[in-house]
C-alpha positions in Angstrom: 18.7 -6.0 17.8 15.9 -4.9 20.2 12.3 -5.0 19.1 10.9 -1.9 17.5 8.6 0.1 19.8 7.1 2.6 17.4 6.2 3.0 13.7 8.9 5.6 13.5 11.5 3.1 14.8 10.6 0.7 12.0 10.8 3.3 9.3 14.2 4.4 10.6 15.7 0.9 10.9 14.5 -0.2 7.5 14.8 3.1 5.6 16.3 1.6 2.4 13.7 -1.2 2.1 11.0 1.4 2.7 12.3 3.6 0.0 12.1 0.6 -2.4 8.4 0.1 -1.5 7.4 3.7 -2.1 9.5 4.6 -5.2 9.1 2.9 -8.5 9.1 3.5 -12.3 5.3 2.9 -12.2 4.9 5.9 -9.9 7.4 8.1 -11.9 5.3 7.4 -15.1 2.1 8.3 -13.3 3.7 11.5 -12.2 4.7 12.3 -15.8 1.4 11.1 -17.2 3.3 8.6 -19.4 2.2 5.3 -17.9 0.6 3.2 -20.6 -3.1 2.7 -20.0 -2.9 -1.1 -20.3 -0.2 -1.2 -17.6 -2.4 0.9 -15.2 -5.4 -1.3 -16.1 -3.5 -4.5 -15.2 -2.3 -3.1 -11.9 -5.7 -1.7 -11.1 -7.4 -5.1 -11.5 -4.9 -6.7 -9.1 -5.3 -3.9 -6.6 -9.0 -4.3 -6.6 -8.6 -8.0 -5.6 -6.2 -6.9 -2.9 -8.6 -4.4 -1.4 -11.3 -7.1 -1.3 -8.8 -9.3 0.6 -7.9 -6.4 2.9 -11.6 -5.8 3.7 -12.0 -9.4 5.0 -8.7 -9.2 7.0 -9.7 -5.9 8.6 -13.1 -7.1 9.6 -11.6 -10.0 11.5 -8.9 -7.8 13.0 -11.6 -5.4 14.3 -13.3 -8.4 16.1 -10.2 -9.0 18.2 -8.9 -5.4 18.5 -8.7 -3.6 21.9 -11.3 -1.0 22.6 -9.0 1.9 21.8 -8.6 0.7 18.2 -12.2 0.0 17.3 -13.0 3.5 16.0 -10.1 3.7 13.6 -10.5 0.1 12.3 -14.2 0.4 11.9 -13.8 3.7 10.0 -11.2 1.9 7.8 -13.7 -0.8 7.0 -16.3 1.7 5.8 -13.5 3.3 3.7 -12.5 0.0 2.2 -16.1 -0.8 1.1 -16.3 2.7 -0.5 -13.0 2.1 -2.1 -14.3 -1.0 -3.8 -17.2 0.9 -5.2 -14.9 3.7 -6.4 -12.6 1.1 -8.1 -15.7 -0.4 -9.9 -16.7 3.0 -11.2 -13.1 3.9 -12.2 -12.7 0.6 -14.0 -16.1 0.9 -15.8 -15.1 4.4 -17.0 -11.8 3.2 -18.3 -13.0 -0.1 -19.8 -11.0 -2.2 -17.3 -12.1 -5.8 -16.6 -11.9 -6.5 -12.9 -12.8 -10.2 -13.0 -9.2 -11.5 -13.4 -7.2 -14.1 -11.8 -4.8 -13.3 -9.0 -1.2 -13.0 -10.0 1.5 -14.6 -7.8 2.2 -11.3 -5.8 -1.5 -10.7 -5.2 -1.9 -14.3 -4.0 1.1 -14.0 -1.8 -0.3 -10.9 -0.2 -3.6 -12.7 0.4 -1.6 -15.5 2.1 0.3 -13.0 4.2 -2.9 -11.4 5.5 -4.2 -14.9 6.4 -1.1 -15.6 8.4 -1.3 -12.3 10.1 -4.9 -12.9 11.0 -3.9 -16.1 12.8 -1.0 -14.4 14.5 -0.4 -11.8 17.2 -2.5 -8.6 17.1 0.5 -6.2 17.3 2.1 -7.7 14.2 -1.2 -7.6 12.4 -2.1 -4.0 13.1 1.5 -3.0 12.4 1.3 -4.6 9.0 -2.0 -2.9 8.3 -0.5 0.5 9.2 2.6 -0.3 7.0 0.7 -1.2 3.9 -1.5 1.9 4.1 1.4 4.2 5.0 3.4 2.8 2.0 0.4 3.4 -0.3 -0.1 7.0 0.9 3.6 7.8 0.6 4.0 6.2 -2.8 1.1 8.2 -4.3 2.3 11.4 -2.7 5.5 10.9 -4.5 3.6 10.7 -7.8 1.6 13.9 -7.1 0.0 15.7 -8.7 0.0 13.1 -11.5 0.0 13.8 -15.2 -2.9 13.8 -17.6 -5.8 11.6 -16.7 -3.9 10.1 -13.7 -4.3 13.4 -11.8 -7.7 12.5 -10.4 -6.6 9.1 -9.1 -3.5 10.5 -7.4 -5.8 13.1 -5.8 -8.0 10.3 -4.5 -5.2 8.3 -3.0 -3.6 11.3 -1.3 -6.8 12.9 0.1 -6.6 14.4 3.6 -9.2 11.9 4.9 -6.9 9.0 3.9 -3.9 10.7 5.4 -5.8 11.2 8.7 -6.8 7.5 8.7 -3.1 6.4 8.3 -2.2 8.7 11.2 -4.7 6.9 13.3 -3.3 3.5 12.3 0.2 4.7 13.2 -0.9 5.7 16.6 -2.6 2.3 17.2 0.4 0.4 15.9 2.7 2.3 18.2 0.4 1.6 21.1 0.3 -2.1 20.2 4.1 -2.2 20.1 4.4 -1.3 23.8 7.2 -3.1 25.8 6.4 -6.8 26.2 4.5 -7.0 23.0 5.5 -9.6 20.4 8.0 -8.1 17.8 6.5 -6.9 14.5 9.6 -6.5 12.3 8.9 -9.7 10.3 5.4 -8.6 9.5 6.6 -5.1 8.6 9.3 -6.4 6.2 6.9 -8.9 4.6 4.6 -6.0 3.8 7.5 -3.8 2.5 8.6 -6.6 0.1 5.1 -7.2 -1.3 4.5 -3.5 -1.7 7.6 -3.2 -3.8 6.6 -6.2 -5.9 3.1 -5.0 -6.3 4.2 -2.0 -8.4 5.6 -4.5 -11.0 2.2 -6.1 -11.7 1.2 -3.9 -14.6 4.1 -5.1 -16.7 4.0 -8.7 -18.0 7.8 -8.8 -18.4 8.7 -6.4 -15.5 9.1 -2.6 -15.5 11.5 -0.9 -17.9 14.9 0.0 -16.6 15.4 3.7 -15.6 16.8 5.7 -18.5 20.4 6.6 -18.1 21.0 10.4 -18.2 22.9 11.8 -21.1 26.5 12.8 -20.6 26.6 16.1 -18.8 22.9 16.1 -18.1 21.9 17.3 -14.6 20.7 14.4 -12.5 17.6 14.4 -10.3 14.3 12.5 -10.0 12.2 15.4 -11.2 
């Protein structure tokens, strides 16, 4: 298989894996407004840790990025710092403790970011685009959100975030020009961890999807 040369190429080649990273019972329950508050709280505390790790990764990535990428990466850094502040306010309002230990998936993501930082730039920026694109698409699938989840879904699907992800996609595609090191492994590692990250709110794993009653019309929503 030849190396992928654009973000669209990666999404097309690995469409099934991508679907698994952006669709999950967690998101379905957010959409319905039925996700238990303790499940969201456990997930939020881990995502807060991840964003802190991502801020460190992106700062180092900016330092070695080509000139064309500096504006989008620097803007992303500002956004990540603001995101941490927003997380803290959201957690305070919901009574969520953020000072928790990393779970294995969160620790694995931190280790992946460390490996990417030591590796080739095209793979690192492609992974950054992939994780942000997956986050955006996942929350778009949960929109508009039910009950008190509606404001958080609106936050994670805001036009400014979507524009940032578009900028990352353009930079990742530029970095995947002919002759650049392949990025499929980095992309697939992100996809796997994005899928697993949605499990983090449940101590024993997410519930199995309900089976439709006989004769019931099927469909996600």
